[in-house]
C-alpha positions in Angstrom: -1.1 14.5 -15.0 -3.8 12.7 -17.1 -6.6 14.8 -18.7 -10.0 13.7 -17.3 -13.5 14.6 -18.3 -14.6 15.0 -14.7 -12.6 18.3 -14.6 -15.2 20.0 -16.8 -18.0 18.5 -14.7 -16.4 19.9 -11.5 -16.0 23.4 -13.1 -19.7 23.2 -14.1 -20.6 22.3 -10.6 -18.5 25.1 -9.2 -20.2 27.7 -11.4 -23.7 26.5 -10.5 -25.7 28.9 -8.3 -27.1 27.5 -5.0 -25.2 24.3 -5.5 -25.0 21.6 -2.8 -21.9 19.9 -1.4 -20.6 17.3 -3.7 -19.8 13.6 -3.2 -17.7 11.9 -5.9 -18.2 8.1 -6.0 -16.1 5.6 -7.7 -14.1 2.4 -7.2 -10.6 2.4 -5.7 -7.8 4.0 -7.7 -9.8 5.4 -10.6 -8.2 8.9 -10.1 -10.7 10.7 -7.9 -8.1 12.3 -5.5 -5.7 13.4 -8.3 -8.5 15.0 -10.3 -10.2 16.8 -7.4 -6.9 18.0 -6.0 -5.9 19.5 -9.3 -9.3 21.1 -9.7 -9.1 22.6 -6.2 -5.6 24.1 -6.7 -6.5 25.6 -10.1 -9.9 27.1 -9.4 -10.0 28.5 -5.9 -8.2 31.2 -4.0 -8.1 29.0 -0.9 -7.9 25.2 -1.0 -7.9 22.9 2.1 -7.2 19.2 1.7 -8.1 16.7 4.5 -7.3 13.0 4.1 -8.9 10.9 6.8 -6.8 7.8 5.9 -3.5 9.7 6.3 -4.4 11.2 9.6 -7.3 9.7 11.7 -7.0 12.7 14.1 -8.8 14.8 11.5 -12.0 13.1 12.4 -12.1 15.1 15.7 -12.9 18.2 13.6 -16.4 16.9 13.0 -17.1 15.6 16.5 -19.7 17.6 18.5 -20.9 20.9 17.1 -21.1 20.7 13.3 -22.2 24.2 12.5 -19.9 25.5 9.7 -18.2 28.2 11.9 -17.5 25.6 14.6 -16.1 23.2 12.1 -13.9 25.7 10.3 -12.5 26.9 13.7 -11.5 23.4 14.5 -10.0 23.0 11.0 -7.8 26.0 11.6 -6.2 24.2 14.6 -4.8 21.6 12.2 -4.3 24.0 9.3 -3.2 27.4 10.8 -2.4 28.9 7.4 -5.8 28.0 5.9 -8.0 30.9 4.7 -11.7 30.6 4.7 -12.8 33.0 1.9 -16.6 33.0 1.3 -17.3 32.1 -2.4 -13.6 31.2 -3.1 -12.8 28.3 -0.8 -12.8 24.5 -1.6 -12.6 22.0 1.3 -11.8 18.5 -0.1 -12.5 15.7 2.4 -10.7 12.7 1.0 -11.2 9.0 2.1 -14.3 10.2 3.7 -15.6 6.7 4.2 -13.4 6.7 7.3 -15.3 9.6 8.9 -19.1 9.2 9.0 -19.4 12.5 11.0 -17.7 14.4 8.1 -20.3 13.0 5.7 -23.0 14.1 8.0 -21.6 17.7 8.0 -22.3 18.0 4.3 -25.9 19.2 5.0 -24.6 22.0 7.1 -22.2 23.2 4.5 -24.9 22.9 1.8 -27.3 25.0 3.8 -24.7 27.6 4.8 -23.4 28.0 1.2 -20.2 30.0 1.9 -17.7 27.3 1.2 -17.6 24.6 -1.5 -17.1 21.1 -0.1 -16.2 17.9 -2.1 -16.0 14.5 -0.5 -14.5 11.4 -2.1 -13.4 7.9 -1.2 -13.6 4.3 -2.0 -16.7 2.1 -1.2 -19.0 5.1 -0.9 -21.6 3.3 -2.9 -21.7 0.8 -0.1 -21.5 3.3 2.8 -24.3 5.7 1.5 -26.9 3.0 1.7 -25.9 1.5 5.0 -25.9 4.6 7.2 -29.0 6.4 8.4 -27.1 9.7 8.9 -26.3 10.1 5.2 -27.5 13.6 4.2 -30.0 12.6 1.5 -31.3 15.6 -0.4 -28.6 17.9 0.7 -25.7 16.5 -1.3 -25.0 16.1 -5.0 -23.3 13.0 -6.3 -21.0 12.5 -9.3 -19.7 9.1 -10.5 -16.1 8.6 -11.6 -14.8 5.6 -13.5 -11.4 4.6 -14.8 -10.4 6.3 -18.0 -12.8 5.8 -20.9 -11.5 5.2 -24.5 -11.3 8.9 -25.4 -9.4 9.7 -22.2 -7.1 6.9 -23.0 -6.5 8.4 -26.5 -5.7 11.7 -24.8 -3.2 9.9 -22.6 -1.6 8.4 -25.7 -1.3 12.0 -27.0 -3.7 11.6 -29.9 -4.6 15.1 -31.2 -8.2 16.3 -30.6 -8.6 17.0 -34.4 -7.9 13.3 -35.2 -10.4 12.2 -32.6 -12.9 14.6 -34.0 -12.4 13.3 -37.5 -13.1 9.8 -36.4 -16.1 10.9 -34.4 -17.4 12.7 -37.4 -17.2 9.5 -39.6 -19.2 7.6 -36.9 -21.8 10.3 -36.6 -22.2 10.7 -40.4 -22.2 6.9 -40.9 -19.4 7.3 -43.5 -16.3 5.1 -43.8 -13.1 6.5 -42.3 -9.7 6.5 -43.8 -8.0 3.1 -43.5 -5.0 4.7 -41.7 -7.3 6.1 -39.0 -9.2 2.8 -38.7 -6.1 0.7 -38.4 -4.5 3.1 -35.8 -7.6 3.4 -33.7 -8.0 -0.4 -33.7 -4.5 -0.6 -32.4 -5.3 1.9 -29.7 -8.4 -0.2 -28.9 -6.3 -3.3 -28.4 -3.9 -1.4 -26.1 -6.9 -0.1 -24.2 -8.4 -3.6 -23.8 -5.1 -4.8 -22.3 -4.1 -1.7 -20.2 -7.7 -0.8 -19.2 -8.3 2.7 -17.7 -6.9 2.6 -14.2 -4.7 5.7 -14.1 -1.7 4.0 -12.6 -1.8 1.3 -15.3 -2.2 3.9 -18.1 0.7 5.9 -16.8 2.9 2.8 -16.6 2.1 2.0 -20.2 2.5 5.6 -21.4 5.9 5.8 -19.7 7.4 2.4 -20.5 5.2 0.8 -23.3 5.8 -2.4 -21.4 2.8 -4.6 -20.8 4.6 -6.5 -18.0 4.8 -3.3 -16.0 1.1 -2.7 -16.6 0.2 -6.2 -15.3 2.1 -5.6 -12.1 0.1 -2.5 -11.5 -3.2 -4.3 -12.3 -2.3 -7.2 -10.0 -1.7 -4.7 -7.1 -5.1 -3.0 -7.8 -6.9 -6.4 -7.7 -5.1 -7.2 -4.4 -6.3 -3.8 -3.1 -9.9 -4.8 -4.1 -9.6 -8.1 -2.3 -8.1 -6.2 0.7 -11.2 -3.9 0.7 -13.4 -7.0 0.8 -11.5 -8.4 3.7 -11.7 -5.1 5.6 -15.3 -4.0 4.9 -17.4 -7.1 4.2 -19.1 -8.8 7.2 -17.2 -11.9 8.2 -19.9 -14.3 7.2 -19.9 -12.8 3.6 -16.2 -12.4 2.9 -15.4 -15.8 1.3 -18.6 -15.6 -0.8 -17.7 -12.1 -2.1 -14.1 -13.2 -3.0 -15.3 -16.4 -4.6 -17.9 -14.5 -6.7 -15.4 -11.8 -7.8 -12.9 -14.5 -8.8 -15.6 -16.4 -10.8 -16.3 -13.5 -13.2 -13.7 -14.3 -15.9 -14.9 -17.9 -16.0 -18.5 -16.9 -16.1 -17.9 -14.7 -19.1 -15.9 -17.3 -20.9 -18.9 -19.7 -21.2 -20.9 -19.8 -24.4 -23.9 -18.8 -22.4 -22.6 -15.8 -20.5 -25.6 -15.5 -18.2 -24.4 -15.4 -14.6 -24.9 -18.6 -12.8 -24.7 -18.7 -9.0 -24.0 -22.4 -9.2 -20.7 -21.6 -11.0 -19.3 -19.5 -8.2 -18.0 -22.3 -6.1 -19.4 -25.3 -7.9 -22.4 -25.7 -5.6 -25.3 -26.9 -7.8 -28.0 -25.6 -5.4 -26.6 -22.1 -5.0 -28.9 -19.3 -5.8 -29.7 -15.6 -4.9 -30.1 -16.4 -1.2 -26.5 -17.6 -1.2 -24.7 -15.0 -3.3 -27.2 -12.1 -3.9 -25.7 -9.9 -1.2 -22.2 -10.6 -2.3 -23.0 -9.5 -5.9 -24.8 -6.4 -4.7 -21.7 -5.5 -2.6 -19.4 -5.7 -5.7 -21.9 -3.6 -7.7 -22.1 -0.9 -5.1 -18.4 -0.9 -4.6 -18.0 0.0 -8.3 -16.2 -3.1 -9.3 -18.8 -4.7 -11.7 -21.7 -3.8 -13.9 -24.8 -5.9 -14.4 -26.6 -6.4 -17.7 -30.2 -7.7 -17.4 -32.1 -9.9 -19.8 -35.4 -8.5 -21.1 -38.8 -10.2 -21.3 -39.0 -8.5 -24.7 -36.9 -5.9 -26.4 -39.4 -3.1 -26.1 -39.5 0.3 -24.4 -39.4 1.0 -21.6 -36.5 -1.3 -21.2 -36.1 -1.0 -17.4 -39.7 -2.2 -17.0 -39.0 -5.2 -19.1 -36.0 -6.5 -17.2 -35.8 -10.0 -15.7 -34.2 -9.4 -12.3 -33.1 -13.0 -12.1 -31.3 -13.3 -15.5 -28.2 -11.2 -16.0 -24.6 -11.0 -17.1 -21.8 -9.6 -14.9 -19.1 -7.5 -16.5 -15.9 -6.1 -15.0 -16.0 -2.3 -14.9 -12.4 -2.2 -16.2 -11.5 -4.6 -19.0 -7.8 -4.3 -18.2 -8.4 -5.8 -14.8 -10.5 -8.6 -16.4 -7.5 -9.4 -18.6 -5.2 -9.4 -15.6 -7.5 -11.9 -13.9 -7.3 -14.3 -16.8 -4.7 -16.9 -17.7 -1.4 -15.8 -19.1 -1.3 -15.4 -22.9 -4.7 -13.7 -23.2 -3.1 -10.2 -23.5 -0.7 -11.5 -26.1 -3.6 -13.0 -28.1 -5.5 -9.6 -28.0 -2.4 -7.8 -29.1 -2.1 -10.2 -32.0 -5.6 -9.4 -33.0 -7.2 -12.6 -31.8 -10.2 -10.7 -30.5 -12.4 -13.8 -30.4 -10.4 -15.4 -27.5 -12.5 -16.7 -24.6 -15.6 -16.9 -26.8 -15.8 -13.2 -27.4 -16.1 -12.4 -23.7 -13.4 -9.8 -23.8 -15.1 -7.9 -26.7 -18.4 -8.0 -24.9 -16.8 -6.7 -21.7 -15.0 -3.8 -23.5 -18.3 -2.7 -25.2 -20.2 -3.0 -21.8 -17.4 -0.9 -20.2 -17.7 1.7 -22.9 -21.5 1.9 -22.8 -21.6 2.2 -19.0 -19.0 5.0 -19.2 -21.3 6.7 -21.8 -24.1 6.6 -19.2 -26.2 3.8 -20.5 -28.0 1.1 -18.4 -27.2 -2.4 -19.8 -29.8 -4.8 -21.0 -29.7 -7.7 -23.4 -32.2 -10.0 -25.1 -32.0 -13.8 -25.3 -34.6 -16.4 -25.9 -34.5 -20.1 -25.2 -33.9 -20.7 -28.9 -31.1 -19.4 -30.9 -31.8 -15.6 -30.7 -29.3 -13.7 -28.7 -28.7 -9.9 -28.8 -25.7 -8.8 -26.8 -27.1 -5.3 -25.8 -30.4 -3.5 -26.2 -30.3 0.3 -25.7 -32.9 3.1 -25.7 -31.3 5.5 -28.3 -33.4 8.6 -28.8 -36.6 6.8 -27.9 -35.9 3.8 -30.2 -35.3 0.3 -29.0 -31.9 -0.5 -30.6 -30.3 -3.9 -30.8 -26.5 -4.1 -30.7 -24.5 -7.2 -31.7 -20.8 -7.5 -30.9 -18.5 -9.6 -33.1 -14.8 -10.0 -32.9 -14.4 -10.7 -36.6 -15.5 -8.9 -39.8 -18.5 -11.0 -40.9 -21.3 -8.6 -41.7 -24.0 -11.2 -41.7 -26.6 -10.3 -39.0 -29.1 -13.1 -38.6 -29.9 -12.3 -35.0 -30.4 -8.6 -35.8 -32.6 -9.5 -38.8 -34.8 -11.7 -36.5 -35.1 -9.1 -33.7 -35.9 -6.3 -36.2 -38.8 -8.3 -37.7 -42.4 -7.5 -37.2 -42.5 -9.9 -34.2 -40.6 -7.4 -32.0 -40.5 -3.6 -31.5 -36.8 -3.2 -32.3 -36.6 -0.6 -35.1 -32.8 -0.1 -35.3 -29.9 -2.5 -35.4 -26.2 -1.9 -34.8 -23.4 -4.3 -35.4 -20.0 -3.7 -33.8 -17.2 -5.6 -35.5 -13.6 -5.5 -36.7 -14.4 -3.5 -39.9 -15.2 0.0 -41.2 -18.4 2.0 -41.0 -21.2 1.0 -43.4 -25.0 0.6 -43.6 -26.3 -2.5 -45.3 -29.4 -2.9 -47.5 -31.5 -3.9 -44.5 -30.6 -0.7 -42.6 -28.3 -2.4 -40.1 -25.5 0.0 -39.2 -22.0 -1.5 -39.0 -19.3 0.2 -37.0 -15.8 -0.6 -35.6 -16.0 -1.9 -32.0 -14.5 1.3 -30.6 -17.6 3.2 -31.8 -19.3 2.1 -28.6 -17.1 4.7 -26.8 -18.7 7.5 -28.9 -22.3 6.3 -28.7 -23.6 9.5 -27.1 -22.1 11.6 -29.9 -23.5 9.3 -32.5 -27.0 9.7 -31.0 -27.0 13.3 -30.0 -30.4 14.9 -30.6 
């Protein structure tokens, strides 16, 4: 059983007065079922698990009268030993995308308040927006991703006090011991290759064999493609698959801006051709978008160029699995600049998204390119990602000049913590996974 951060969030939700029913979103196989199941068994006197994919007959529970007493009576026909204890019962509705009526029942459970209800499943980000019956305003949502870097460290049995020591060095902007730096850089390389999908992490934890990890990752990618085949309208399927398969190549270009014309080599392709396909992948939790800015100034979201963006995979291990053979070996051998730095950018994007940040970048038609721009404590902050250890920061110096409103610069590189004479902060690449801690007010 992997330790996950969502457990604490679920306990916080449970203890909240007047809470609403909860819907846990997230891509396929990120660990939603396992985490919620463990939470339910450990924190309630009565726990009822209903999986609509395992047994489609369960859908009949929610047909017709959906008042809570009527629904629980029908549940008892399928689960005669179930106890419905007010204030101490969790009903977990898994693979809920297969039962729209169950999603609609959330509002009745929220209003009633006697029993806690959690729903989960894949492709919910797509379903929620496409169905008018979705109970807006009467359900809380929680996002779950694959394991972040800290959860990966837990899986590798790294002690909390060691993680805290490294975190402290990052927060205090002081260099860390070389032993810690080297070991955490090794963990980073493992995390890049393995990613954070629980099954892949467990395969690595148990066997330390990257070949076994790759088999798991390939099966997950196949499951993603199967979801596309099952759930995307027929006229869009080939476009979604082509766009998904184009992501590694798009990131490997020097200019990583996403180009519709690169999806299938059609020069005249544009948003009208692939826009809905890209939106589907984003809502399904498979990719993240990073938008270019008109200028690197707050508020960032008001400065975004909606037609200029980069597309990152939400799990870097899956990105590696989609690339040509030999990439994982290159990463393991510390060749982090492979594929024009696309892998390093993707892992940083992955870490920042899991820390809760919206992704933006800044690029001009000239030579100025800033990989990420974040709002950190009300300050526009430029972040540059480099696979080597060169501390020169010409782009950061340019964007931190009087011409722009960027007041803080961060360089993530293969080196220790330092602050240079121009005030640019230098951190090892894995520091992106601790960005919230580093900027806590």
